[in-house]
C-alpha positions in Angstrom: 5.5 -23.4 35.0 9.3 -24.1 35.5 8.9 -24.2 39.3 7.1 -27.4 40.4 7.2 -27.2 44.2 4.1 -25.5 45.7 6.2 -23.6 48.2 8.6 -22.4 45.5 5.7 -21.3 43.3 4.2 -19.3 46.2 7.6 -17.7 46.8 7.9 -16.8 43.2 4.4 -15.3 43.1 5.2 -13.3 46.3 8.4 -11.9 44.8 6.6 -11.1 41.6 3.9 -9.1 43.4 6.5 -7.4 45.6 8.3 -6.2 42.5 5.3 -5.6 40.3 3.2 -3.4 42.5 5.8 -0.7 43.4 7.7 -0.7 40.1 4.8 -1.1 37.5 1.4 -0.8 39.1 1.9 1.9 41.7 2.9 4.7 39.3 -0.3 4.2 37.3 -2.4 4.1 40.5 -0.8 7.4 41.6 -1.7 9.0 38.3 -5.3 7.8 38.5 -5.5 9.1 42.2 -4.0 12.4 41.2 -6.5 12.9 38.4 -9.4 12.5 41.0 -7.9 14.8 43.6 -8.1 18.5 44.4 -5.0 18.5 46.6 -2.2 16.3 47.7 -0.3 17.5 50.7 0.0 14.2 52.7 0.6 10.6 52.0 -2.7 10.3 50.3 -4.7 12.6 48.0 -7.7 14.5 49.4 -10.8 16.1 48.0 -12.1 13.7 45.4 -13.5 15.4 42.3 -14.3 14.8 38.7 -13.7 18.4 37.6 -10.5 17.6 35.8 -12.3 15.1 33.6 -15.1 17.6 33.0 -12.4 20.0 31.8 -11.1 17.4 29.5 -14.5 16.8 28.1 -15.3 20.4 27.5 -11.8 21.7 26.5 -9.6 21.0 23.5 -8.1 17.9 25.0 -10.4 15.7 22.9 -9.1 17.4 19.8 -5.5 16.7 21.0 -6.5 13.1 21.6 -7.9 12.8 18.1 -4.6 14.3 16.8 -2.6 11.7 18.7 -4.8 8.9 17.4 -4.6 10.0 13.8 -0.8 10.5 14.1 -0.3 7.1 15.7 -2.5 5.3 13.2 -0.7 6.9 10.2 2.7 6.4 11.6 2.2 2.8 12.7 0.6 1.9 9.3 3.5 3.4 7.5 6.1 1.8 9.8 4.4 -1.6 9.5 4.4 -1.4 5.7 8.0 -0.2 5.4 9.2 -2.6 8.2 7.5 -5.6 6.6 8.8 -4.8 3.2 12.4 -4.3 4.5 12.3 -7.5 6.5 11.1 -9.5 3.5 13.7 -7.9 1.3 16.5 -8.4 3.8 15.6 -12.1 4.3 16.9 -12.7 0.7 20.2 -11.0 1.3 23.4 -12.5 2.7 24.5 -12.2 6.4 26.3 -8.9 5.7 23.4 -7.4 3.8 21.0 -8.3 6.6 23.3 -6.8 9.2 23.6 -3.6 7.2 19.8 -3.3 6.8 19.2 -4.0 10.5 21.8 -1.4 11.4 20.2 1.2 9.2 16.7 0.7 10.7 18.0 0.6 14.3 19.9 3.9 13.8 17.0 6.2 14.7 16.4 4.4 18.0 20.1 4.2 18.8 20.3 8.1 19.1 18.1 10.3 21.2 14.7 11.1 19.6 15.4 14.8 19.8 18.3 14.3 17.4 15.8 12.6 15.0 13.5 15.6 15.3 16.3 18.1 14.7 17.5 16.1 11.6 14.0 16.1 10.1 13.7 19.8 10.9 16.8 20.6 9.0 16.2 18.1 6.1 12.7 19.3 5.3 13.1 23.0 5.7 13.8 23.7 2.0 11.8 22.9 -1.2 11.0 20.6 -2.9 10.3 18.7 0.4 9.1 21.6 2.6 7.3 19.9 5.5 8.1 22.2 8.4 5.0 23.5 10.0 2.8 20.7 8.6 1.2 17.7 10.3 3.0 15.4 7.8 6.4 16.1 9.4 5.1 14.9 12.8 3.8 11.7 11.2 7.2 11.2 9.4 9.1 11.6 12.7 6.9 9.1 14.5 7.2 6.6 11.6 11.0 7.0 11.5 11.2 6.3 15.3 8.9 3.2 15.3 9.8 1.5 12.0 12.8 -0.2 13.6 10.4 -2.1 16.0 8.2 -3.2 13.1 11.3 -4.3 11.1 12.7 -6.3 14.0 9.4 -8.0 14.9 8.8 -9.1 11.3 12.4 -10.2 10.9 12.1 -12.4 14.0 8.8 -13.9 12.8 10.4 -14.7 9.4 13.2 -16.5 11.1 10.6 -18.8 12.9 8.5 -19.3 9.8 8.5 -22.9 8.5 9.7 -22.8 4.9 7.8 -26.0 4.1 4.6 -24.1 3.4 6.2 -21.9 0.8 8.0 -24.8 -0.7 4.8 -26.8 -1.0 3.0 -23.9 -2.6 5.8 -23.3 -5.1 5.9 -27.0 -5.9 2.3 -26.9 -6.9 3.0 -24.1 -9.4 2.3 -21.0 -7.3 4.0 -17.8 -8.5 6.3 -15.9 -6.0 3.7 -13.2 -5.7 1.0 -15.7 -4.9 3.2 -17.4 -2.3 3.8 -14.0 -0.7 0.2 -12.8 -0.6 -1.6 -16.1 0.1 1.0 -18.0 2.1 3.7 -15.9 3.7 1.8 -12.8 4.8 -1.2 -14.8 6.3 1.3 -16.8 8.4 2.8 -13.5 9.5 -0.5 -11.9 10.5 -0.1 -12.5 14.3 3.3 -11.0 14.3 2.2 -8.1 12.1 -0.6 -7.4 14.6 1.9 -7.4 17.5 4.3 -5.1 15.6 1.5 -2.7 14.6 0.3 -2.5 18.2 3.8 -1.8 19.5 4.3 0.9 16.9 1.0 2.5 17.8 1.7 2.5 21.5 5.1 4.0 21.1 3.8 6.7 18.7 1.0 7.6 21.2 3.6 8.4 23.9 6.3 10.0 21.8 7.2 13.5 23.0 10.8 14.6 22.4 10.8 14.8 18.6 7.2 16.0 18.6 8.1 19.0 20.7 10.5 20.2 18.0 8.2 19.6 15.1 4.5 20.0 15.8 2.7 23.0 14.3 0.2 25.0 16.3 -2.8 23.4 14.6 -1.6 19.8 15.2 -1.1 19.4 18.9 -0.8 15.8 20.1 -1.9 14.9 23.6 1.5 14.2 25.1 2.5 17.8 24.3 -0.6 19.0 26.0 0.2 16.9 29.0 3.7 18.3 29.2 2.3 21.9 28.9 -0.2 21.3 31.7 2.4 19.9 34.1 4.9 22.6 33.1 2.4 25.2 34.2 1.9 23.5 37.5 -1.5 22.0 36.7 -0.4 18.5 37.8 -3.9 17.1 38.5 -5.2 18.3 35.2 -2.1 16.8 33.5 -2.8 13.5 35.4 -6.4 13.4 34.0 -5.0 13.9 30.5 -2.5 11.1 31.1 -5.3 8.8 32.2 -7.2 9.6 29.0 -4.1 8.9 26.9 -3.5 5.6 28.7 -7.1 4.5 28.3 -7.3 5.3 24.6 -4.0 3.5 24.0 -5.2 0.4 25.9 -8.5 0.3 24.1 -6.8 0.3 20.7 -4.3 -2.3 21.9 -7.1 -4.5 23.1 -8.8 -4.3 19.7 -5.5 -5.1 18.0 -5.0 -8.1 20.3 -8.4 -9.5 19.4 -7.6 -9.2 15.7 -4.2 -10.9 16.3 -5.9 -13.7 18.3 -8.3 -14.4 15.4 -5.4 -14.3 13.0 -3.5 -16.8 15.0 -6.5 -19.2 15.0 -6.5 -19.1 11.2 
């Protein structure tokens, strides 16, 4: 730790907890408490109950959760593939070319996501690419929104990659494709896992563009949470939010274990 004094370390820890609890932890604790409450008229909730979770288990919330998981998995996989390919291709360009590629991939996150949704709605409303009213347009929207993060993560990892490994493999007669698949990509596996996890988490919580594009038979869980809270069912919406957070955290933990094993390799 950068602070060596015991008193200074305790002071830093105290400041961290004072800032962490109200800014980061408290909102999540409030959501969990609301999901277990029947009413909340005072400072604390009252009437603890599990009825909201029973409604989640017996309603169509699990179908919405499955829809969100499938969308996030497809979008994050597509974003990781495109982002990795673009980062590898941009690494061979000059400074101007790299800035141009970076700017193109950052454009979807530089504008509001509702603009991205509207642009896709207009672009894919005519044949031959008629995707309006299909689940594919939701996956495309999520992939467009999160590919920038995959591209930037892989680009940063490539900048830190020691070229000696590739040079040694090439000096031994390895072809460029062999160097890519057996040297470069294995060294990038920890960064690829982190990028995939980030893309997955962002896709699981995406709402603005999804609201403009989702068909009735492809209802992601964030849209269902918004609908529940919009109708005034705040406690039911809180239970759905807890389910969404738990599913996202479980997948991220699994990705973290894979990334840790890859880093040990």
